N, C-alpha and C positions, 0 to 999 in steps of 0.2 A: 753896366758891362761895356767895355770899349772895344774897338776893333771889330773883328768878325762876330756874327751872330752865333756861331757854332759853339757851344759850350765845351769844356774838356770832357773826355771820355774816360771813365773809370769803370773797371769790370770787378764784380764780386763772384768768385767761383762757387759752384755748387754741383751736386751730382745729377745725374740724368734719370728721369723716370717717366714713362708713358702710361697713359690710362687705357689707350685702345692699341692692340698689337699691331706692329708694322706689317706683319705677315697678312693680317686680316685686311688691312688697307690695300696692300698690294693686290690681293685677290679680288678686291672691288674696282680696281682700275680698268677702265675700258678704252682709254684714249692714249695716243702716244703724242709726246710733245714734238710739235712740228718744226724741226730745224731746218732752216733753208740758208744756204750759203750763196749770197750774190757774188758776182764775178769780180767786183772791182772795190778796192780798199780806199777809205778816205778818212783822214784824221780830224778829230774833233778839236778845233782851235778857235781863238776868240773871232776869227774871221770866217769860220766853216763850222758853226755850231750845229748845222743841219746833218753834218756827218757823224757816223759812228762806226769806226772801223769798216767793216764789210757790210754795214747796215746804214740806214738813212732815215730822215724823217718822213719819207714816203713809205718806208716799210710797213706793211700791214701788222701792226702789234698784235691784233687778235689771233692771227694764224701763224706769225712768224716772229721768232726772236733768237737772240744768240744762245750758244751753249759755251759759256767762257771756261768751264772746268774749274772755276775758282770757287771756293767756299769761305764765306765770312762768318765767323764764330764769334757769338756775344755772350756775356754773362750777365743778367739783370738781377738785381735783389730788390724785392718789394718789401718796403720797412717803414715803421713807424719813425717820425722825425720830429724835431722842432724846427719850425721854419720861420724866418724873418725875411719875408719878401719886399716889404715895403716900411720897415721900421716897427712893425707890430709882431711880437713873438705869439705863436700859437702852435699846437700840436697839428701835425699834417701827415701825409703818407707820400712817400717817394721812391723812385727807382734809384738805386746807388746812392742815396743821400742827396740829391739835387732835384730841384724842380725848375725848368723841365728836366726830364731824365736825360741820360746821355743819347748823342745821336747815333742811330743806326744807319750806316752809309754802305750801300752796295752799288754795283754796276749793273746795267741791264743784262740779264742772262746769268748772273751769279747764282749761287745756291746759299741760302742762308739757314744757320743753325743757331738757335737762340736759346740758352738754358735760363729758365725763369725759376728762381728760389722764392718761395713765400717765406720771409723771415718776420712777418707780422705775428702778433701775439694771439689775436682773437678773431681775425677775418680771413676767410677764404679769398682767393682772387684768381683772375685769369687775364690773359692779355690778348686784345683784338687788334689786329693789324689793318686799320682803317683803309677801306677802298682796295685792299689787295685781292687780286682775282682768285687765288688759291686753286689753280688748275691741278687737279690730281692731288690736292692736298687739303681738302675741306675740313678734315679732321683737326687742323691747326689754325682754324679762324678763330678761336678764343672766346666763343659765346657760350656761357654757362647755360646748361640745360638743353642746348641745341647741338654744339659740336663736342662738348667734353663737360666732365664733372669739375667744380672748383678745385684749385690747388690748395691743399690744406697746409696750415701752418707748418713749417719745418720741412715740407716737401718741395720737390723740383719736378717741372715739366719742361722737356725739351720740344720746341717748335722747329719744324723743318718745312722749308718751301723754296720754290724757285722764283726768281724775280723776272717775271715775264712782261712787266710794265716798266715805264720810266716816268719820273716826275717827283711830286712832293706829297707826303701824307704824314701821318703820326701813328704812334702806337699808344694803347691806353687800356687801363683796366676796363673790364666790360661788366662789373658787378657794382651794382647800386650806385652810390655817389662818389665811389673811390676816385674817378678821375678829376672830380671837383676838388678833391682833397690834395691833389698834385700827383697821382700816379699816370703820368704821360710823358711822351718825349717824341722828338722828330724822327721821321722815317724817310730817308732820302735816296732815291734810285736814280743814278746818273744815267743820262742818255742824251739823245739829240734834242734840239730845240728848234722852234720855228723863227727865232731871230737871234742875232749875235750879241754877245756880251764879253766883257773883259774877266769879271771875276764873280764867283759864287759866294754870296755872303751867307748862305745857309737859311735855316728856317728862323722865321720871325713869329712868335706865338702872340696872339691877342687874347686876352683873358679877364673875366671878373673874378673878384677874390672876397672871400668873406673872413672877417676876423674872429668869427666863432665857426666851429666845425659845422660842415653843412649838414652832418648827420644830425646835430642838435637843432639846427634851423628846421629841418624836415620834421623832426619829432614834434617840434612846437606847431607846426603847421597841421600835423595830424591830429593833435590832441586839442588844439585851441583855435584852429582856423587862422592863425596869425601868420601873415607872410612877412618875414624879415627882410629889409633891403640889404643888398650885399654892400661891403664896405669900400671897395676900392676897384680900381682897373690895374691891370699889369700889361706890360709889353716885355715879352720875353722872360717872364718871371719876376719882373722887378718894378718898382715904383717909389716915389717918396710919399710920406704921410706926415701930417703936421701933428706932432705929440704935444705942443704947447698948451693946448687947451683941454688935454685929455688927462685925467688923474688915474687911469687904469695903469698899474704898474708893468703890464705886458707892453705897453707903448713905450719902446726903449729907443726909437729913433734909429738913424742910420740908413733909411732907405734912399736908393739913388735912382736917377733916369737911366733908362737903356740909352746907350751912345754908340755911334759907329763914325767911322772916319771916310770921307770921300777925297779922292784925288782928282783935280780938275780934267776934264776930258774923258774919264773912264766910264764904262757902262758896267752896272752892277746888277746881278740877278737876286732878287729877294723873294724868298719863298714863305708867303703868307698863309698862316694856320689859325683859325678861329676856334679855341677850346673853351669857349665861354660855357657856363651853366646854362644862362638864359640871357644873352645879349647879341644884338647885331652890331657890327663896326663899320666905320666908313674910314678907309685908310688913305692918307695922302702925306705928302712931304711938301711944306711950303716951298714955293718958287721952283717946283720940279714937276715934270710930267712923268706919267706912268704909261709904259708899253706892256699890256697884257698878253701873255704868250701861252698860258695854260690854265685849265680850270680843272681842278682835282687831277685825276691821272690823264686827262685829254689834252693833248696839244691842240692849240686853236689858231686860228689866222689872227695875227697880232693886231691890236687896235689901241690907240693912244687915248689917255683920259687923264683927268686931274685927280680922280679918285676911284677907289674900288669898294664897293659895298660887299661885305662878307658875313655870311650868316653861320651859326654854330655848325663845327665840323667841317666846313667848306675849305677849300685851299686855292689860292691863286698864285701863280708865278708871274712876277712883274719885273721889268727891267728899267732901271732909273740911271739916266745919264746925268753925270756931274758937271752940267753946263751953267749953273747959276753962278753969279759973282761970288768969290770965295767968302766965307763966313760961317756962322752957326745959324742952323734952321730947325724949327720944329717938326718933328715926325710925329704925325697924329693918327691915333686909332679912335676916331670920335665915336662916342656912344649914342646909337641912333634912338632918340627919344620916341620916335614915331613907332617903334617896333618894341617898346618897352613891355616886358613881361614881369619880371621881378626888378624892382626899383634898385638905383645905385646911389649911395651917399655922395659920391664924388664923380659925377658923370662927365664933368668937364675937364677931367685931370688926366686922361689916358694919353700922355705924350712922352716922346723920347727925343733924342738930340742928334742930329746929323752934323758933324764938324768937318770943315775943310782943313783946319789946323788942329792937329792933334794936342797941341801945348794949351789950346783955349780952355778956360773954366767958366766962361760967361754963359748966362741964360741967353737964349736966342730972343731976338726981338721981332722975329719974322711975323707976318699976319697972313692967316688963310684967306683965300679968295672962293674956296670951295663951299658949295650950297649944301645944306643939310637935306637929307631925303625926308619927304613927306609921307612915304609908304613904308611897308615891310617888305617890298619885293627885292629880288636879287638884281644882279647886273642884267641890263636889257638882253633879251633873248636874240635880238638881232645882232648884238655884239659877239655872242658866244658862238661862234662858227667853227665847228671841228676842221682842222687841217686836212683830215682824210674823211671823205663821205662813205657811207655805208648804205645799202639798199635793204631796208628792213620792212618793205611793204608786203612781203609775202608771209602772213601770219597765219600760223597753224592753228591757234585757238586763242580765245580771249576769256579772262576770268574778271568779274566785276565784283568788288566788294565795298561794304558801306562803313564810312568813318564816322563815328559820333563820340559824345561823351555822357557819362553816367554820373551824377552827383551822389556821392556818399554822405556828405552833409552839406550845408550851404556854403561852405568856403572850400571844399575839397571835391575833386572829380577824378575819374579814371577814363583813360581812352578805351574806346571799344571798336572793333571790327567785326561787323555782322552781329552786333548786339552782345559780344562776349569780350572778356579781357583775358589775355594769356598770362597764366601763372604756371610756370614750367617746374618739371620735376627735376631738380639739379642732379639728383643721384641716378636719374635714368634719362640721358641726353637723347635727343631725337635721333641723331645720327647713329647711336647704339641700336635704337629699334630697327632703324633701316638695316643696319649690318646683321641683324638678327631676323631679318625677313618678316618683321611685322607689317601687316596691311591695314590695321584699324588703329587709329589715333584718337585721342580725346576730342569731342566736337569742339571745345574752346580753342584747339590748336589751329583751326581753320586751315587744314592742311590742302594744299594744291597738288594734284599729281600730274606731272608733265612727262612727255616723251623724252628720253635721254638723247635721241638723235639730234642732229644739228639743225634745229629749227628755231624759228622766232615765235615766241608767244607773247600775247599782250595781257598785262596785269593792271586793270584800272581800278584804283581805289578811289571811290567817289565821297568826298566830303558832303555830309548832310547837315552841316552845321551853319548857322546864319549868325555871323558875327555882327556886334552892334555897329562896328566900324569897318565897311567893305573893304577898305584900304589896308586893314591890319589883320591879315588871314594867314599867317604863316603856319604851316602844318607839316613840318619836315618828317620825312620817313626815310628809313634806310633799308637797303638791300644788301647783304653781305656776301662776299666771295662769289659774286656773279658778274656778268657784264650787261649793262643796262643802256638804253638809249632813251 
């Protein structure tokens, strides 16, 4: 893929249908959106990225955000496809026929209306908008069994929410292994930034990829305890794969490296997103420094580095200045061996190309000077300093839960919190129970009741696990449609 990282946007129309009535949702609303109009306007330009019309990088985005009056409407079709991401053809799942799916781009303060039609033959689906706050729109968070029922084949669900944040994220199926099969795409909310840049290159996805469907790999794990290594690594959904030594007729060739062009002296914003099934990456560009300006949806104080370590589902916004001698350079998403969960057949081959001359077709000869991580940890905490500080010391209550695993046989385990694993009833979502004023929930739901007033609560999940290697103890957990510190 040459030029910009943003793929072409294609829409597939569908009808609209909601599972929870809008009127019932309106009755549940207890908050008003806090619109505050600052006095002075400033324009967002390459030399004033901290500005955003009547708002600014110093605007408290938790309490204040624009109301543009603009609605961005998108149509997504979840469908089964045949994918050839790296030269190997196999069945997959996509939004609108591409992997990654089409970019959804809106401005801070816009309204989003997204029609999702399930055109798959035998799978229900939902779409989760990763990290989106969902202020007064939690019913559109896209988590099956929690906020909605799955969208059945042939049906459409319309998601509606306001863009109260800015930065980089992604949308993806929240059912089983569907996002590992290709059901994901970029979610970009334009807004101010903590450092200046000339051009936004859009999202850059880092991904591991299997040549057999991940559902089949998981089935083999359940039946036989066999963990199959993943076949390749992709950057923005593409890579090359050598078919010369492979007799499999599905290995048809034609895979290519992701490519982009630099102009000397320009500063480029790249939005990194890790959509791996089970891989950590170390991102770098030979001969270039990175300036990190945001982590997930949080603007941070910029810091300079040679590389960024990024775990599954994380996002980093980085600025790269094209100040190296003109030429061809390797762009690397190095697979972090120290963090290996599921092995990869080609851990050394996760590369793309940066070209200063768009006519060049040569492979780069650049060499990396970056040292590989020896642990599973994220970027240093001392580097991740939010641009805006908040006082969260006045804690109204604390809940402590224990994280463990329970082995179902010697090669397979399930995660537990408070000694139970959650199995949701997709036909009776938790949110529906709340709307029906139910106060008793199954014990394994580990339900925590909190005061709806504007207070800070502490939720501590304590890992009782004792890893063999104390430096390899990644235990990612996600809280959806809330704001956390």
